[in-house]
C-alpha positions as CSV (number, residue, x, y, z in Angstrom):
1,M,173.7,121.0,-23.5
2,N,171.9,124.8,-22.0
3,K,168.5,125.3,-23.2
4,I,167.5,129.1,-23.9
5,A,164.4,130.7,-22.9
6,L,162.9,134.4,-23.8
7,V,161.2,136.1,-20.7
8,T,158.7,139.6,-22.1
9,G,158.4,142.1,-19.4
10,G,161.1,140.2,-17.3
11,S,163.1,142.9,-15.5
12,R,160.8,143.2,-12.6
13,G,157.4,141.3,-10.5
14,L,156.0,138.1,-12.1
15,G,158.9,137.7,-15.4
16,K,162.3,138.1,-13.1
17,S,160.5,135.2,-10.9
18,M,160.6,133.9,-13.6
19,A,163.5,134.3,-15.1
20,L,165.2,133.4,-12.0
21,H,163.7,130.2,-11.9
22,L,164.1,129.1,-15.5
23,A,168.0,129.4,-13.7
24,E,167.7,127.9,-11.6
25,N,167.1,124.8,-13.6
26,G,169.7,125.1,-15.8
27,N,168.2,127.6,-18.3
28,D,169.7,130.5,-20.0
29,V,167.6,133.1,-20.2
30,I,167.0,136.8,-22.2
31,I,164.9,138.6,-20.3
32,T,163.0,141.9,-21.9
33,Y,162.3,145.1,-20.6
34,N,160.2,148.6,-22.0
35,T,162.2,150.7,-20.0
36,K,164.0,150.1,-16.8
37,K,166.8,149.4,-18.4
38,E,168.7,149.3,-14.7
39,L,166.8,146.5,-13.8
40,A,166.9,144.4,-16.3
41,N,170.9,144.0,-15.9
42,E,170.1,143.3,-12.1
43,V,168.6,140.6,-13.4
44,V,170.8,139.7,-15.7
45,K,173.5,139.4,-12.8
46,E,171.9,137.9,-11.1
47,I,170.8,135.1,-13.2
48,E,174.9,134.8,-14.6
49,L,175.2,134.2,-10.8
50,K,173.6,131.3,-10.6
51,G,176.3,129.6,-13.1
52,Q,173.7,130.5,-16.3
53,K,174.2,133.1,-19.4
54,A,171.5,135.6,-19.8
55,I,171.3,139.2,-21.7
56,S,168.6,142.0,-21.7
57,L,167.0,143.1,-24.7
58,Q,164.5,146.3,-25.6
59,L,161.1,145.9,-26.7
60,D,158.0,148.0,-26.3
61,V,154.9,145.6,-26.6
62,S,152.6,148.0,-27.0
63,E,153.7,149.9,-29.9
64,T,153.5,145.9,-31.6
65,G,153.6,147.3,-35.3
66,K,157.1,148.8,-35.3
67,S,158.9,147.3,-32.1
68,I,157.9,143.0,-32.9
69,P,159.3,143.2,-36.6
70,N,162.7,144.9,-34.9
71,F,163.3,142.8,-32.5
72,I,162.0,139.4,-33.4
73,A,165.6,140.8,-36.3
74,T,167.3,141.8,-32.9
75,F,166.6,138.7,-30.9
76,K,167.8,136.4,-33.3
77,A,171.4,137.9,-34.4
78,A,171.6,137.5,-30.2
79,L,170.9,134.8,-30.5
80,Q,173.9,133.9,-33.1
81,S,176.4,136.8,-31.4
82,T,175.8,135.5,-27.4
83,F,175.0,132.2,-27.5
84,G,176.0,131.0,-31.2
85,K,173.1,129.8,-31.5
86,E,170.1,129.9,-34.2
87,T,167.0,128.2,-32.5
88,F,166.1,128.8,-28.3
89,D,163.8,126.6,-26.9
90,Y,161.5,128.3,-24.7
91,L,159.0,131.9,-25.3
92,I,156.8,133.3,-22.5
93,N,155.1,135.6,-22.8
94,N,154.9,137.9,-20.3
95,A,154.8,141.8,-20.9
96,G,152.0,143.1,-19.3
97,A,150.1,146.0,-18.3
98,G,147.2,147.1,-15.2
99,N,144.4,149.1,-15.6
100,Y,141.5,149.6,-13.0
101,Q,139.2,151.6,-15.8
102,P,135.7,150.6,-15.7
103,I,133.0,149.9,-19.4
104,A,131.7,153.7,-19.1
105,E,134.9,155.1,-19.3
106,A,136.9,153.8,-21.5
107,Q,138.6,155.0,-24.8
108,P,139.7,153.4,-28.3
109,A,142.9,154.6,-28.0
110,D,143.3,152.6,-24.2
111,L,141.2,149.4,-26.2
112,D,143.7,149.4,-28.8
113,Y,146.8,149.8,-25.6
114,L,145.5,146.9,-23.8
115,Y,145.2,144.7,-27.1
116,N,148.7,145.5,-28.2
117,I,150.0,144.2,-25.0
118,H,147.6,141.2,-24.5
119,F,147.2,140.1,-27.2
120,K,148.5,141.1,-30.4
121,A,152.3,140.8,-29.1
122,P,151.5,137.7,-27.8
123,Y,150.3,137.0,-31.2
124,L,152.8,138.0,-33.1
125,L,156.1,137.6,-31.5
126,A,155.4,133.9,-30.9
127,Q,154.2,133.7,-35.6
128,G,157.6,135.3,-35.6
129,L,159.6,132.8,-33.6
130,V,158.3,129.8,-34.2
131,N,160.4,128.8,-35.8
132,S,163.0,129.4,-34.4
133,I,162.0,126.9,-31.6
134,N,163.2,123.6,-30.9
135,P,161.2,120.4,-31.2
136,N,160.1,119.7,-27.8
137,G,160.3,123.4,-26.9
138,S,157.4,125.7,-25.9
139,I,155.4,129.1,-25.4
140,I,153.9,129.7,-22.4
141,N,151.4,133.1,-22.3
142,V,150.5,134.2,-18.6
143,S,146.4,135.2,-19.3
144,S,144.5,136.2,-16.0
145,G,141.9,134.7,-12.6
146,Y,140.0,138.1,-14.6
147,S,139.6,135.1,-17.7
148,R,137.5,133.3,-15.5
149,F,136.1,135.8,-12.8
150,S,134.4,139.4,-12.6
151,D,135.3,142.4,-11.0
152,A,134.5,145.9,-11.9
153,G,136.6,147.6,-13.4
154,F,138.4,145.6,-15.2
155,A,136.4,144.2,-18.3
156,A,138.6,145.7,-21.0
157,Y,142.0,143.8,-19.2
158,G,139.8,140.8,-18.6
159,A,138.6,140.1,-21.9
160,M,141.2,140.4,-23.6
161,K,142.8,138.2,-21.1
162,A,140.5,135.2,-22.1
163,A,141.7,136.1,-26.0
164,I,144.9,134.8,-24.6
165,D,143.2,131.6,-23.1
166,T,141.2,131.1,-26.8
167,L,145.2,131.9,-28.4
168,T,146.6,129.2,-26.9
169,R,144.5,126.6,-27.9
170,F,145.1,127.1,-31.6
171,Q,148.8,127.7,-30.7
172,A,149.1,124.4,-29.7
173,V,147.3,122.6,-32.3
174,E,148.3,124.4,-35.0
175,F,151.8,124.6,-33.7
176,A,151.8,120.7,-32.6
177,P,153.3,120.2,-36.7
178,L,156.2,121.1,-35.2
179,K,156.2,119.1,-31.4
180,I,155.9,122.7,-29.9
181,R,153.6,123.0,-26.5
182,V,151.0,125.7,-26.0
183,N,149.5,126.4,-22.7
184,A,148.6,129.2,-20.4
185,I,149.6,130.1,-16.5
186,A,146.4,132.3,-15.1
187,P,147.8,134.2,-12.0
188,G,145.7,135.6,-9.5
189,A,146.1,138.5,-7.5
190,V,150.5,138.8,-6.7
191,E,152.3,141.1,-4.7
192,T,153.6,142.8,-7.3
193,D,153.9,146.8,-8.8
194,F,150.9,145.8,-11.6
195,A,148.5,147.8,-11.3
196,G,150.4,150.2,-9.1
197,G,151.2,148.2,-7.0
198,L,147.3,147.9,-6.2
199,V,147.9,144.0,-4.2
200,R,151.0,144.9,-2.3
201,D,150.4,148.3,-1.3
202,N,147.0,148.4,-0.3
203,S,146.0,147.0,2.9
204,F,142.4,146.5,2.5
205,V,142.7,145.2,-1.2
206,N,145.3,143.0,0.2
207,E,143.4,141.6,2.8
208,M,140.2,141.1,1.0
209,V,141.9,139.4,-2.5
210,A,143.3,137.1,0.6
211,G,139.7,136.8,2.0
212,K,138.4,135.1,-1.6
213,T,141.6,132.8,-1.8
214,A,140.9,130.0,-0.4
215,L,144.6,129.3,1.0
216,G,143.7,132.1,3.1
217,R,146.2,133.7,1.2
218,T,147.7,136.7,-1.6
219,G,149.9,135.6,-3.7
220,Q,153.8,136.1,-4.6
221,P,156.2,136.4,-7.3
222,N,157.8,133.0,-6.9
223,D,154.3,131.6,-6.4
224,I,154.1,132.0,-10.3
225,G,157.7,131.8,-12.0
226,K,158.0,127.7,-9.8
227,V,155.1,127.5,-12.0
228,I,156.5,128.5,-15.3
229,A,159.8,126.6,-15.1
230,F,157.7,123.5,-14.4
231,L,156.3,123.9,-17.1
232,A,159.8,124.9,-19.8
233,S,160.5,121.2,-18.6
234,D,160.0,118.0,-19.7
235,A,158.4,117.4,-16.5
236,S,155.8,118.9,-18.7
237,G,155.9,117.2,-21.4
238,W,152.1,115.7,-21.3
239,I,150.6,119.1,-20.9
240,N,149.7,121.0,-23.9
241,G,146.9,123.4,-24.8
242,E,146.0,123.9,-21.2
243,R,145.4,126.9,-19.0
244,L,146.7,126.6,-15.8
245,E,145.5,128.8,-13.0
246,V,147.6,129.3,-10.6
247,S,145.8,131.8,-7.6
248,G,145.2,129.9,-4.5
249,G,141.5,128.7,-5.3
250,I,141.1,132.2,-5.9
251,A,136.8,132.9,-6.2
252,L,135.7,129.3,-6.7
């Protein structure tokens, strides 16, 4: 019987790669999108071509007070109507937004925005869905290399991701009685449209990142998607409460 994965922010970039690799591993997939419905539908079609079921649901993780409770209800109804199930197996908290902002320029609204997306939404989604995750399932939170090393302009973003690292450990302890594992992955710089495509499209930044990375290149979405598929499998069944950096060895 196929297992089911939920990938937030699965319409493009890292989330798209995660969804496709999960499908290649034999999982059915539910992805969320914020505004890019057309892109989400294209990902759904790609998953279906791999022989798996897939649907897309709208979710704005920046509006946590309104969107999360409504989404949880919609998600549970979709599980029943599309997959004939009341439970699922893997929650991948991937949805995010990049920002470059020196500490002196950050406004309270900027901090609230990042907090909602990168900490509050993953916290509330896990809280609201954990009892719908099957035993031996898992939650995977997406952290960042910036929770370990520092570059000017990413203080708020990095701090939120450091909080995710800590949350992951606490979730691993509290959800263990349910036989649910919780881990975090921390991508390095990856060539996507994240932060306006800074790493992908800016040759100076791309070369700088490659020069700081032991393996001598920037990351690609598939570098991350394959690791998510591994963590959402029985092969990783003894990995729990860990932060796994997937960066090619940046800033060692």
